[in-house]
Backbone as CSV, one residue per row, in Angstrom:
resi,resn,N_x,N_y,N_z,CA_x,CA_y,CA_z,C_x,C_y,C_z
1,MET,182.542,121.420,99.563,182.753,122.245,100.736,181.474,122.369,101.552
2,LYS,180.353,122.648,100.839,179.071,122.764,101.526,178.697,121.459,102.210
3,LEU,179.025,120.336,101.517,178.712,119.028,102.091,179.490,118.806,103.384
4,LEU,180.794,119.156,103.368,181.626,119.004,104.560,181.092,119.867,105.712
5,ARG,180.674,121.093,105.359,180.140,122.012,106.373,178.875,121.435,107.002
6,ARG,177.984,120.880,106.143,176.737,120.291,106.639,177.038,119.102,107.549
7,GLN,178.020,118.285,107.141,178.387,117.131,107.965,178.940,117.567,109.327
8,PHE,179.753,118.643,109.297,180.326,119.151,110.542,179.225,119.640,111.483
9,LEU,178.301,120.416,110.926,177.205,120.951,111.746,176.343,119.823,112.302
10,TYR,176.120,118.809,111.503,175.314,117.663,111.947,175.998,116.949,113.104
11,LEU,177.325,116.720,112.955,178.066,116.044,114.017,178.130,116.882,115.278
12,ALA,178.289,118.211,115.118,178.352,119.114,116.268,177.026,119.114,117.020
13,ALA,175.941,119.149,116.265,174.620,119.124,116.901,174.407,117.817,117.640
14,GLY,174.855,116.737,117.040,174.715,115.440,117.696,175.521,115.358,118.969
15,ALA,176.742,115.919,118.935,177.588,115.911,120.128,176.968,116.737,121.239
16,ALA,176.376,117.874,120.888,175.743,118.736,121.886,174.552,118.047,122.529
17,ALA,173.898,117.199,121.765,172.709,116.514,122.301,173.062,115.337,123.192
18,LEU,174.306,114.862,123.092,174.687,113.666,123.856,174.488,113.788,125.357
19,PRO,174.908,114.909,126.007,174.697,114.995,127.456,173.242,114.862,127.848
20,ALA,172.334,115.514,127.102,170.913,115.428,127.420,170.404,114.004,127.236
21,VAL,170.845,113.365,126.168,170.417,111.989,125.908,170.919,111.064,127.007
22,SER,172.194,111.243,127.412,172.760,110.376,128.439,172.063,110.580,129.778
23,ARG,171.678,111.831,130.089,170.966,112.094,131.338,169.612,111.402,131.342
24,ILE,168.908,111.496,130.232,167.598,110.855,130.133,167.741,109.346,130.250
25,ALA,168.761,108.789,129.576,168.997,107.344,129.651,169.335,106.927,131.075
26,MET,170.127,107.768,131.768,170.491,107.472,133.156,169.246,107.446,134.041
27,ALA,168.364,108.426,133.842,167.140,108.493,134.652,166.238,107.302,134.371
28,GLN,166.192,106.881,133.087,165.326,105.752,132.735,165.824,104.451,133.356
29,SER,167.133,104.308,133.454,167.693,103.074,134.022,167.861,103.155,135.545
30,TYR,167.691,104.347,136.109,167.884,104.555,137.548,166.719,103.966,138.337
31,PRO,167.012,103.281,139.452,168.330,102.897,139.941,168.734,101.521,139.410
32,SER,170.005,101.340,139.194,170.493,100.051,138.710,171.279,99.302,139.781
33,ARG,171.349,99.887,140.980,172.024,99.262,142.122,171.421,99.830,143.409
34,PRO,171.772,99.277,144.574,171.187,99.753,145.835,171.450,101.238,146.096
35,VAL,170.485,101.861,146.794,170.537,103.287,147.115,170.564,103.443,148.638
36,ARG,171.374,104.385,149.120,171.409,104.678,150.550,170.495,105.860,150.871
37,ILE,169.743,105.741,151.975,169.018,106.892,152.524,169.653,107.171,153.882
38,ILE,170.328,108.296,153.991,171.006,108.619,155.238,170.086,109.428,156.151
39,ALA,169.889,108.905,157.365,169.187,109.626,158.419,170.245,110.091,159.409
40,ALA,170.291,111.391,159.649,171.365,111.951,160.479,171.063,111.819,161.965
41,THR,170.325,110.765,162.334,169.953,110.495,163.719,170.134,109.010,164.001
42,GLY,169.959,108.645,165.265,169.959,107.239,165.622,168.648,106.584,165.236
43,THR,168.499,105.326,165.600,167.286,104.594,165.264,166.136,105.003,166.173
44,GLY,164.930,104.887,165.644,163.742,105.086,166.456,163.086,106.439,166.355
45,GLY,163.819,107.474,165.962,163.228,108.801,165.833,162.471,108.956,164.526
46,ALA,161.813,110.107,164.376,161.012,110.350,163.173,161.827,110.259,161.881
47,PRO,163.041,110.842,161.803,163.806,110.706,160.551,164.098,109.255,160.191
48,ASP,164.452,108.450,161.198,164.739,107.030,160.960,163.486,106.296,160.493
49,ILE,162.369,106.536,161.171,161.104,105.876,160.816,160.698,106.226,159.380
50,LEU,160.794,107.513,159.044,160.378,107.950,157.710,161.337,107.443,156.632
51,ALA,162.638,107.403,156.944,163.596,106.883,155.971,163.277,105.430,155.630
52,ARG,162.945,104.643,156.643,162.630,103.228,156.408,161.289,103.062,155.697
53,LEU,160.338,103.914,156.045,159.025,103.865,155.398,159.138,104.185,153.908
54,MET,159.839,105.293,153.598,160.003,105.680,152.201,160.928,104.706,151.467
55,GLY,161.925,104.181,152.195,162.834,103.215,151.577,162.107,101.972,151.111
56,GLN,161.199,101.476,151.929,160.435,100.285,151.542,159.580,100.571,150.309
57,TRP,158.931,101.744,150.309,158.094,102.130,149.168,158.929,102.228,147.887
58,LEU,160.049,102.929,147.956,160.886,103.125,146.776,161.484,101.807,146.291
59,SER,161.829,100.930,147.228,162.362,99.617,146.835,161.342,98.836,146.024
60,GLU,160.097,98.855,146.493,159.036,98.111,145.804,158.704,98.726,144.453
61,ARG,158.772,100.030,144.369,158.387,100.718,143.128,159.501,100.716,142.080
62,LEU,160.752,100.818,142.529,161.855,101.007,141.588,162.750,99.786,141.433
63,GLY,162.478,98.730,142.209,163.134,97.451,141.965,164.554,97.309,142.465
64,GLN,165.007,98.237,143.291,166.330,98.126,143.901,166.203,98.443,145.394
65,PRO,167.075,97.875,146.240,167.001,98.176,147.676,167.326,99.648,147.961
66,PHE,166.493,100.286,148.773,166.764,101.617,149.317,167.005,101.397,150.807
67,VAL,168.264,101.433,151.193,168.684,101.005,152.532,168.936,102.212,153.427
68,THR,168.312,102.229,154.612,168.526,103.321,155.553,169.859,103.144,156.269
69,GLU,170.602,104.229,156.313,171.887,104.240,157.015,171.842,105.357,158.055
70,ASN,171.937,105.008,159.329,171.904,105.998,160.400,173.303,106.569,160.622
71,ARG,173.406,107.898,160.568,174.688,108.574,160.770,174.511,109.680,161.798
72,PRO,174.282,109.326,163.072,174.085,110.352,164.099,175.396,111.015,164.502
73,GLY,175.264,112.109,165.261,176.443,112.778,165.794,176.649,114.160,165.225
74,GLY,177.357,114.985,165.997,177.691,116.327,165.527,176.486,117.201,165.316
75,GLY,175.437,116.993,166.122,174.224,117.799,165.933,173.585,117.580,164.584
76,HIS,173.678,116.355,164.076,173.145,115.941,162.768,174.062,116.347,161.616
77,ASN,175.124,117.085,161.887,175.988,117.563,160.810,176.770,116.444,160.135
78,ILE,177.086,115.378,160.870,177.853,114.274,160.278,177.065,113.622,159.141
79,GLY,175.802,113.334,159.387,174.973,112.714,158.362,174.730,113.625,157.173
80,ILE,174.459,114.905,157.458,174.217,115.853,156.365,175.463,115.997,155.496
81,GLU,176.625,116.128,156.139,177.855,116.315,155.374,178.198,115.077,154.548
82,ALA,177.834,113.901,155.042,178.095,112.678,154.273,177.359,112.711,152.934
83,VAL,176.157,113.273,152.938,175.389,113.369,151.692,175.943,114.487,150.815
84,VAL,176.299,115.601,151.428,176.894,116.709,150.663,178.126,116.231,149.895
85,ARG,178.943,115.362,150.535,180.184,114.899,149.920,179.992,113.699,148.985
86,ALA,178.808,113.135,148.951,178.560,111.954,148.116,178.477,112.329,146.639
87,ALA,178.667,111.335,145.785,178.550,111.555,144.344,177.115,111.970,143.995
88,PRO,176.957,112.968,143.135,175.618,113.442,142.770,174.970,112.572,141.699
89,ASP,174.735,111.300,142.047,174.237,110.360,141.049,172.915,109.702,141.441
90,GLY,172.310,110.166,142.550,171.032,109.602,142.975,171.143,108.376,143.848
91,TYR,172.367,107.966,144.180,172.522,106.747,144.976,172.781,107.035,146.463
92,THR,172.745,108.305,146.826,172.793,108.702,148.234,171.739,109.784,148.451
93,LEU,170.748,109.471,149.285,169.684,110.413,149.603,169.810,110.843,151.061
94,LEU,169.245,111.998,151.377,169.217,112.491,152.757,167.784,112.594,153.217
95,LEU,167.507,112.029,154.403,166.210,112.270,155.035,166.352,113.607,155.761
96,VAL,165.851,114.644,155.146,166.007,116.010,155.657,165.125,116.209,156.893
97,ASP,165.708,116.756,157.963,164.941,117.069,159.161,165.255,118.497,159.592
98,PRO,164.560,119.057,160.595,164.717,120.479,160.934,166.126,120.919,161.304
99,SER,166.997,119.989,161.700,168.364,120.390,162.027,169.049,121.040,160.829
100,ALA,168.605,120.710,159.622,169.237,121.254,158.420,169.184,122.780,158.407
101,TRP,168.034,123.362,158.724,167.931,124.827,158.702,168.268,125.447,160.059
102,ILE,168.055,124.724,161.140,168.438,125.251,162.460,169.955,125.395,162.541
103,ASN,170.691,124.386,162.077,172.151,124.408,162.158,172.781,125.510,161.324
104,ALA,172.077,125.964,160.302,172.624,126.999,159.422,172.964,128.270,160.194
105,THR,172.200,128.562,161.239,172.464,129.741,162.068,173.127,129.367,163.383
106,LEU,172.789,128.183,163.896,173.303,127.757,165.205,174.824,127.665,165.220
107,TYR,175.407,127.127,164.166,176.858,126.933,164.095,177.502,128.062,163.292
108,GLU,178.550,128.630,163.858,179.236,129.725,163.168,179.961,129.228,161.922
109,LYS,180.507,128.027,162.002,181.244,127.481,160.862,180.793,126.053,160.590
110,LEU,180.341,125.810,159.383,179.994,124.470,158.940,180.807,124.154,157.692
111,ASN,181.010,122.879,157.442,181.751,122.473,156.251,180.865,122.393,155.011
112,TYR,179.654,122.896,155.131,178.726,122.887,153.999,177.734,124.030,154.169
113,ASN,177.069,124.356,153.086,175.956,125.306,153.100,174.743,124.534,152.604
114,PHE,173.796,124.262,153.497,172.726,123.334,153.148,171.956,123.772,151.904
115,ILE,171.561,125.038,151.852,170.766,125.509,150.709,171.557,125.408,149.414
116,ARG,172.861,125.647,149.493,173.697,125.589,148.286,174.052,124.161,147.892
117,ASP,174.266,123.283,148.900,174.875,121.976,148.646,173.906,120.796,148.573
118,ILE,172.660,120.998,148.975,171.664,119.920,148.903,170.513,120.348,147.994
119,ALA,170.186,119.495,147.041,169.058,119.761,146.144,167.786,119.139,146.733
120,PRO,166.729,119.916,146.930,165.487,119.372,147.476,164.810,118.428,146.488
121,VAL,164.227,117.369,147.007,163.436,116.442,146.192,161.951,116.640,146.482
122,ALA,161.558,116.467,147.740,160.150,116.649,148.108,160.013,116.653,149.622
123,GLY,159.029,117.386,150.112,158.659,117.294,151.514,157.841,116.034,151.736
124,ILE,157.976,115.436,152.911,157.209,114.229,153.231,156.104,114.528,154.240
125,ILE,156.467,115.164,155.347,155.523,115.265,156.456,155.751,116.547,157.245
126,LEU,154.664,117.062,157.794,154.703,118.191,158.717,154.185,117.682,160.054
127,LEU,155.052,117.716,161.066,154.696,117.201,162.383,154.388,118.351,163.332
128,PRO,153.186,118.379,163.901,152.884,119.425,164.873,153.511,119.129,166.223
129,LEU,153.716,120.162,166.991,154.084,120.037,168.390,152.857,120.441,169.201
130,VAL,152.841,120.080,170.461,151.713,120.441,171.310,152.248,121.078,172.582
131,MET,151.679,122.206,172.944,152.079,122.906,174.159,151.350,122.282,175.332
132,VAL,152.107,121.678,176.261,151.506,121.010,177.409,152.099,121.568,178.697
133,VAL,151.315,121.493,179.771,151.782,121.944,181.083,151.476,120.871,182.117
134,HIS,152.201,120.922,183.228,151.902,120.036,184.357,150.584,120.491,184.979
135,PRO,149.748,119.553,185.432,148.439,119.935,185.994,148.509,120.926,187.158
136,SER,149.663,121.062,187.811,149.785,122.013,188.919,149.825,123.462,188.452
137,VAL,150.083,123.671,187.166,150.133,125.037,186.637,148.699,125.589,186.569
138,PRO,148.430,126.738,187.187,147.064,127.285,187.224,146.694,128.026,185.939
139,ALA,146.814,127.334,184.820,146.462,127.931,183.530,145.859,126.849,182.658
140,LYS,144.683,127.127,182.134,143.998,126.157,181.284,143.917,126.598,179.827
141,THR,144.394,127.797,179.565,144.417,128.312,178.195,145.747,129.023,177.960
142,VAL,146.050,129.285,176.701,147.272,130.007,176.368,147.276,131.415,176.971
143,PRO,146.174,132.194,176.857,146.184,133.525,177.489,146.404,133.458,179.005
144,GLU,145.832,132.447,179.654,146.031,132.315,181.096,147.482,131.991,181.423
145,LEU,148.120,131.172,180.585,149.527,130.849,180.815,150.389,132.095,180.638
146,ILE,150.113,132.874,179.597,150.877,134.101,179.360,150.744,135.037,180.563
147,ALA,149.517,135.203,181.046,149.285,136.085,182.196,150.013,135.572,183.437
148,TYR,149.958,134.264,183.660,150.606,133.681,184.843,152.128,133.827,184.744
149,ALA,152.682,133.566,183.564,154.129,133.664,183.382,154.613,135.100,183.556
150,LYS,153.839,136.067,183.083,154.232,137.467,183.236,154.139,137.915,184.690
151,ALA,153.179,137.354,185.411,153.040,137.698,186.831,154.085,136.984,187.688
152,ASN,154.662,135.930,187.149,155.646,135.116,187.877,156.874,134.858,187.007
153,PRO,157.630,135.901,186.660,158.758,135.721,185.747,159.793,134.745,186.293
154,ARG,160.231,133.851,185.389,161.277,132.847,185.656,160.883,131.829,186.726
155,LYS,159.607,131.721,187.009,159.150,130.693,187.945,158.678,129.433,187.220
156,LEU,158.468,129.545,185.923,158.095,128.385,185.116,159.340,127.845,184.420
157,ASN,159.560,126.541,184.520,160.655,125.881,183.822,160.132,125.248,182.542
158,MET,160.750,125.565,181.417,160.337,125.050,180.108,161.312,123.966,179.656
159,ALA,160.839,122.745,179.594,161.678,121.623,179.172,161.823,121.597,177.657
160,SER,162.894,120.954,177.199,163.046,120.676,175.768,163.829,119.388,175.611
161,PRO,163.757,118.737,174.429,164.548,117.514,174.192,166.039,117.789,174.036
162,GLY,166.445,119.063,174.030,167.846,119.409,173.866,168.006,120.770,173.223
163,ILE,169.222,121.306,173.288,169.519,122.611,172.709,169.222,122.612,171.207
164,ALA,168.451,123.618,170.771,168.161,123.860,169.348,167.341,122.760,168.679
165,THR,166.664,121.939,169.466,165.714,120.979,168.893,164.426,121.727,168.535
166,PRO,163.554,121.140,167.710,162.289,121.808,167.414,161.501,122.197,168.664
167,GLY,161.509,121.315,169.678,160.799,121.634,170.911,161.386,122.814,171.650
168,HIS,162.698,123.027,171.493,163.347,124.181,172.120,163.031,125.472,171.371
169,VAL,163.269,125.482,170.060,163.072,126.726,169.308,161.601,127.117,169.249
170,ALA,160.691,126.122,169.293,159.256,126.444,169.348,158.930,127.193,170.626
171,GLY,159.531,126.761,171.732,159.326,127.451,172.999,159.946,128.833,173.008
172,GLU,161.135,128.965,172.410,161.780,130.273,172.351,160.988,131.242,171.472
173,LEU,160.400,130.725,170.389,159.549,131.571,169.551,158.346,132.066,170.344
174,PHE,157.762,131.178,171.152,156.627,131.565,172.004,157.054,132.656,172.995
175,LYS,158.190,132.478,173.635,158.691,133.470,174.575,158.930,134.813,173.880
176,MET,159.519,134.758,172.698,159.856,135.960,171.951,158.603,136.738,171.539
177,MET,157.564,135.999,171.112,156.356,136.660,170.600,155.404,137.115,171.698
178,THR,155.543,136.561,172.900,154.633,136.924,173.995,155.301,137.756,175.086
179,GLY,156.624,137.767,175.099,157.333,138.529,176.117,157.388,137.861,177.477
180,VAL,157.113,136.557,177.545,157.176,135.859,178.826,158.609,135.382,179.074
181,ASP,158.931,135.179,180.348,160.280,134.760,180.714,160.205,133.427,181.447
182,MET,160.473,132.335,180.725,160.510,131.004,181.321,161.938,130.478,181.250
183,VAL,162.325,129.683,182.212,163.688,129.145,182.269,163.777,127.884,181.415
184,HIS,164.674,127.889,180.450,164.836,126.717,179.587,165.645,125.646,180.291
185,VAL,165.113,124.406,180.285,165.797,123.262,180.879,165.952,122.197,179.790
186,PRO,167.141,122.088,179.194,167.332,121.104,178.127,167.592,119.706,178.680
187,TYR,167.074,118.700,177.976,167.295,117.296,178.324,167.986,116.609,177.156
188,ARG,168.379,115.378,177.363,168.950,114.589,176.269,167.865,113.648,175.735
189,GLY,166.904,114.243,175.049,165.816,113.462,174.471,164.466,113.834,175.052
190,GLY,163.425,113.612,174.234,162.078,113.973,174.654,161.538,113.103,175.774
191,GLY,161.947,111.823,175.811,161.446,110.923,176.841,161.816,111.379,178.238
192,ALA,163.070,111.808,178.420,163.527,112.274,179.726,162.808,113.556,180.130
193,ALA,162.610,114.443,179.166,161.892,115.691,179.449,160.452,115.410,179.858
194,LEU,159.822,114.463,179.157,158.433,114.121,179.464,158.314,113.526,180.864
195,THR,159.258,112.688,181.245,159.241,112.071,182.575,159.300,113.131,183.672
196,ASP,160.188,114.111,183.513,160.296,115.163,184.520,159.097,116.102,184.500
197,LEU,158.471,116.283,183.338,157.254,117.101,183.281,156.136,116.425,184.051
198,ILE,155.967,115.127,183.853,154.938,114.380,184.574,155.216,114.426,186.083
199,GLY,156.502,114.391,186.449,156.882,114.432,187.856,156.823,115.812,188.477
200,GLY,156.627,116.853,187.647,156.500,118.204,188.177,157.807,118.957,188.330
201,GLN,158.936,118.367,187.910,160.215,119.079,188.009,160.288,120.245,187.029
202,VAL,159.595,120.125,185.897,159.437,121.223,184.939,157.938,121.391,184.695
203,GLN,157.555,122.544,184.154,156.125,122.839,184.084,155.571,122.993,182.666
204,VAL,156.423,123.303,181.698,155.963,123.576,180.330,156.835,122.797,179.352
205,PHE,156.224,122.312,178.263,156.970,121.516,177.279,156.260,121.631,175.936
206,PHE,157.038,121.613,174.862,156.514,121.620,173.491,156.949,120.321,172.796
207,PRO,156.397,119.169,173.176,156.797,117.899,172.556,156.044,117.636,171.257
208,SER,156.468,116.594,170.552,155.697,116.135,169.401,154.387,115.534,169.897
209,THR,153.382,115.571,169.070,152.085,115.015,169.464,152.187,113.521,169.741
210,SER,153.019,112.824,168.948,153.133,111.371,169.138,153.754,111.038,170.492
211,LEU,154.641,111.897,170.994,155.283,111.655,172.281,154.321,111.907,173.446
212,ALA,153.459,112.902,173.293,152.646,113.341,174.433,151.219,112.821,174.457
213,ILE,150.726,112.295,173.334,149.294,112.012,173.230,148.794,111.015,174.280
214,GLU,149.580,110.001,174.592,149.147,108.999,175.571,149.006,109.618,176.964
215,GLN,149.965,110.452,177.340,149.932,111.083,178.659,148.832,112.140,178.744
216,ILE,148.535,112.773,177.624,147.415,113.714,177.584,146.111,112.959,177.824
217,GLY,145.960,111.825,177.123,144.753,111.015,177.276,144.580,110.479,178.683
218,ALA,145.705,110.215,179.373,145.644,109.691,180.741,145.424,110.792,181.781
219,GLY,145.408,112.046,181.326,145.200,113.153,182.251,146.437,113.562,183.027
220,LYS,147.604,113.054,182.632,148.829,113.388,183.354,149.424,114.717,182.898
221,LEU,148.982,115.181,181.718,149.425,116.460,181.188,148.217,117.241,180.704
222,ARG,148.309,118.559,180.778,147.209,119.405,180.284,147.652,120.063,178.982
223,PRO,146.988,119.749,177.872,147.336,120.406,176.614,146.683,121.778,176.516
224,LEU,147.436,122.753,176.038,146.876,124.099,175.871,146.631,124.444,174.410
225,ALA,147.501,123.964,173.519,147.348,124.303,172.097,148.340,123.511,171.266
226,VAL,148.045,123.386,169.976,149.018,122.837,169.032,149.738,123.998,168.359
227,THR,150.909,123.713,167.829,151.769,124.788,167.332,151.613,125.081,165.841
228,THR,150.893,124.218,165.143,150.750,124.394,163.694,149.720,125.474,163.368
229,ALA,149.682,125.870,162.101,148.784,126.948,161.684,147.319,126.527,161.740
230,ILE,147.053,125.235,161.568,145.676,124.741,161.646,145.583,123.688,162.745
231,ARG,144.380,123.437,163.216,144.183,122.477,164.296,144.544,121.068,163.841
232,TRP,144.916,120.255,164.812,145.353,118.887,164.544,144.183,117.925,164.728
233,GLU,144.052,116.995,163.769,142.939,116.048,163.794,142.939,115.170,165.042
234,GLY,144.118,114.901,165.591,144.198,114.035,166.760,143.605,114.638,168.025
235,LEU,143.549,115.960,168.075,142.943,116.683,169.207,142.122,117.822,168.614
236,ARG,141.012,117.476,168.020,140.244,118.426,167.206,139.753,119.645,167.975
237,ASP,139.483,119.473,169.262,138.948,120.586,170.051,140.036,121.493,170.609
238,LEU,141.281,121.114,170.417,142.383,121.905,170.953,142.730,123.040,169.984
239,PRO,142.781,124.275,170.483,143.096,125.398,169.587,144.566,125.407,169.176
240,THR,144.915,126.284,168.253,146.313,126.509,167.895,146.849,127.658,168.743
241,VAL,148.155,127.689,168.916,148.769,128.827,169.615,148.467,130.113,168.854
242,GLY,148.474,130.017,167.523,148.244,131.185,166.684,146.874,131.824,166.857
243,GLU,145.906,131.103,167.405,144.594,131.697,167.662,144.658,132.745,168.762
244,PHE,145.705,132.681,169.579,145.883,133.639,170.673,147.115,134.522,170.480
245,VAL,148.093,133.990,169.734,149.327,134.721,169.442,149.432,134.814,167.922
246,PRO,148.831,135.841,167.314,148.769,135.925,165.847,150.133,135.795,165.193
247,GLY,150.200,134.912,164.197,151.434,134.712,163.454,152.315,133.601,163.985
248,TYR,151.965,133.064,165.165,152.789,131.987,165.706,152.524,130.695,164.939
249,GLU,153.605,130.018,164.554,153.514,128.698,163.911,154.851,128.009,164.063
250,ALA,154.819,126.767,164.479,156.050,125.983,164.610,155.722,124.532,164.320
251,SER,156.547,123.906,163.527,156.325,122.499,163.199,157.646,121.884,162.772
252,ALA,157.683,120.579,162.786,158.865,119.853,162.325,158.576,119.315,160.928
253,VAL,159.311,119.799,159.955,159.135,119.393,158.563,160.248,118.424,158.176
254,LEU,159.876,117.335,157.522,160.861,116.354,157.060,160.617,116.047,155.590
255,GLY,161.704,115.745,154.892,161.585,115.461,153.467,162.811,114.741,152.950
256,VAL,163.009,114.799,151.639,164.121,114.106,150.983,164.943,115.107,150.194
257,GLY,166.272,114.958,150.298,167.190,115.763,149.508,168.283,114.890,148.919
258,VAL,169.020,115.443,147.962,170.134,114.738,147.314,171.289,115.719,147.139
259,PRO,172.501,115.231,146.861,173.613,116.155,146.617,173.323,117.089,145.446
260,LYS,173.789,118.311,145.568,173.662,119.263,144.473,174.296,118.670,143.219
261,ARG,173.783,119.044,142.081,174.235,118.586,140.755,173.750,117.170,140.431
262,THR,172.906,116.599,141.279,172.242,115.355,140.892,171.369,115.661,139.674
263,PRO,171.401,114.836,138.626,170.613,115.131,137.422,169.147,115.408,137.724
264,ALA,168.617,116.436,137.065,167.225,116.832,137.288,166.261,115.694,136.982
265,GLU,166.611,114.871,136.004,165.727,113.761,135.640,165.589,112.759,136.787
266,ILE,166.660,112.541,137.524,166.612,111.630,138.674,165.826,112.269,139.814
267,ILE,166.062,113.567,140.053,165.296,114.281,141.089,163.809,114.210,140.780
268,ASP,163.458,114.438,139.531,162.040,114.402,139.143,161.450,113.006,139.331
269,LYS,162.235,111.979,139.022,161.751,110.604,139.185,161.497,110.299,140.656
270,LEU,162.432,110.698,141.523,162.253,110.494,142.954,161.078,111.308,143.480
271,ASN,160.944,112.521,142.984,159.832,113.378,143.413,158.494,112.735,143.081
272,ARG,158.368,112.183,141.885,157.109,111.527,141.489,156.797,110.353,142.417
273,GLU,157.833,109.586,142.769,157.599,108.417,143.611,157.250,108.810,145.045
274,VAL,157.877,109.854,145.564,157.525,110.327,146.921,156.091,110.830,146.934
275,ASN,155.716,111.596,145.931,154.340,112.100,145.871,153.336,110.962,145.720
276,ALA,153.716,109.928,144.963,152.832,108.766,144.821,152.665,108.063,146.167
277,ALA,153.759,107.963,146.927,153.705,107.322,148.240,152.730,108.046,149.163
278,LEU,152.712,109.363,149.081,151.892,110.159,149.992,150.401,110.077,149.684
279,THR,150.053,109.456,148.546,148.636,109.226,148.241,148.206,107.798,148.573
280,ASP,149.166,106.958,148.942,148.870,105.561,149.261,148.204,105.471,150.635
281,PRO,147.061,104.787,150.751,146.345,104.735,152.036,147.184,104.200,153.197
282,LYS,148.020,103.196,152.942,148.835,102.634,154.024,149.888,103.628,154.503
283,ILE,150.510,104.338,153.553,151.515,105.343,153.924,150.832,106.484,154.680
284,LYS,149.677,106.929,154.166,148.961,108.023,154.829,148.566,107.646,156.245
285,ALA,148.161,106.406,156.447,147.783,105.945,157.788,148.995,105.937,158.712
286,ARG,150.150,105.536,158.168,151.363,105.513,158.999,151.792,106.921,159.376
287,LEU,151.657,107.858,158.453,151.988,109.253,158.760,151.036,109.813,159.814
288,ALA,149.771,109.422,159.711,148.790,109.863,160.719,149.135,109.292,162.088
289,ASP,149.633,108.058,162.119,150.058,107.461,163.390,151.169,108.271,164.040
290,LEU,152.006,108.871,163.223,153.090,109.703,163.740,152.594,111.088,164.159
291,GLY,151.317,111.363,163.868,150.739,112.653,164.227,150.956,113.727,163.186
292,GLY,151.343,113.322,161.972,151.710,114.305,160.967,150.740,114.441,159.816
293,THR,151.012,115.446,159.000,150.247,115.728,157.791,151.171,115.576,156.587
294,ALA,150.732,114.848,155.570,151.544,114.652,154.369,151.765,115.982,153.652
295,LEU,152.976,116.165,153.122,153.307,117.396,152.406,153.283,117.178,150.900
296,GLY,154.351,116.595,150.349,154.418,116.408,148.904,154.711,117.726,148.199
297,GLY,154.431,117.757,146.889,154.699,118.946,146.091,155.965,118.790,145.270
298,SER,156.352,119.861,144.617,157.497,119.850,143.709,158.798,120.107,144.454
299,PRO,159.943,119.840,143.796,161.222,120.226,144.405,161.280,121.721,144.724
300,ALA,160.686,122.545,143.857,160.669,123.990,144.098,159.865,124.338,145.351
301,ASP,158.774,123.618,145.572,157.967,123.842,146.783,158.792,123.557,148.033
302,PHE,159.531,122.451,148.002,160.339,122.086,149.167,161.501,123.072,149.337
303,ALA,162.056,123.542,148.239,163.144,124.525,148.307,162.672,125.809,148.976
304,LYS,161.469,126.263,148.635,160.926,127.482,149.254,160.690,127.274,150.735
305,LEU,160.156,126.107,151.090,159.913,125.816,152.493,161.227,125.828,153.277
306,ILE,162.271,125.218,152.719,163.583,125.194,153.380,164.113,126.609,153.572
307,ALA,163.997,127.435,152.543,164.478,128.820,152.644,163.701,129.587,153.707
308,ASP,162.382,129.405,153.733,161.544,130.103,154.720,161.876,129.659,156.140
309,GLU,162.043,128.334,156.343,162.355,127.815,157.675,163.743,128.279,158.129
310,THR,164.695,128.329,157.204,166.044,128.786,157.541,166.013,130.223,158.039
311,GLU,165.281,131.074,157.346,165.185,132.483,157.744,164.452,132.634,159.077
312,LYS,163.366,131.924,159.233,162.535,132.037,160.435,163.299,131.624,161.691
313,TRP,163.876,130.429,161.664,164.531,129.928,162.865,165.874,130.596,163.094
314,GLY,166.480,131.131,162.041,167.698,131.908,162.222,167.444,133.130,163.092
315,LYS,166.307,133.784,162.874,165.952,134.957,163.676,165.730,134.574,165.137
316,VAL,165.070,133.433,165.359,164.803,132.989,166.726,166.104,132.653,167.446
317,ILE,166.986,131.935,166.765,168.262,131.521,167.375,169.105,132.739,167.740
318,LYS,169.141,133.725,166.856,169.908,134.939,167.147,169.264,135.734,168.285
319,SER,167.940,135.871,168.244,167.244,136.641,169.282,167.396,136.004,170.658
320,ALA,167.319,134.666,170.724,167.407,133.966,172.003,168.853,133.715,172.429
321,GLY,169.806,133.987,171.535,171.208,133.766,171.862,171.549,132.306,172.054
322,ILE,170.890,131.434,171.275,171.121,129.990,171.425,172.477,129.609,170.867
323,LYS,173.222,128.825,171.642,174.544,128.357,171.224,174.563,126.837,171.260
324,PRO,175.337,126.206,170.390,175.403,124.734,170.408,176.057,124.232,171.684
325,GLU,175.718,122.995,172.042,176.296,122.388,173.254,177.778,122.109,173.031
């Protein structure tokens, strides 16, 4: 009887260990076939560029193709939902961009809850924005712009790449924290907004540094400050908005996520490879070309950042009354 009992306990313990063993074996053999990286935008933007950059790195390191698949539309919701609905096996990744947390408040009803349905893997890059004005604006510093805008309410037009884009919410945060009243003029993309800013049809813009740096260098735009918490290496003498508006910070954060319930061992493996990529000189140089700063860190670090960004921009969207197009 005792022997039978011991055999039963041994078999039960072995059965209980099987899921853990199978997960570890799965992670060790992962990936055994091609992997999709879904960018919820069209080609050419930062999410697409980063998806292809990381895809090439992961392909070389892990021995299977990591193929970028562009799924634009629906304010980025189509691409995000495709990953939410995918099998949680590590073969569908999401190139996470700011729409993930902006949409959480912007849309009253979504078919997913990003924080609940996507497991963070790692942050990749933090992209600063730069506050620029047309040279006709009689302000050379942030305090001068605030004073001019308050003395001339609704006479300044603030361009953005579109409703609820990082360039839009960064401007709304500035308006909210300073009490200035500028008229928002949304465009369909940063290029169109930049063209009208250079032409003088609009006067203020919060573009990405990579979009504006050439025109700044040519003297066609006047930079007033960068939006990140620390100064940007590309324009070392340019102050941050936060140096004049305490607590102001706005940036575009991008990273990698996977469907919830993806095995932790696979998430950890991907996290290690993303962090390794961010120490590679060629990858770091490419990120610098985009005007960004490498992030990295643990899945928990990226999860906290996502939660913080969701709360922050939710307040801005509600305060400004921003509605989707």
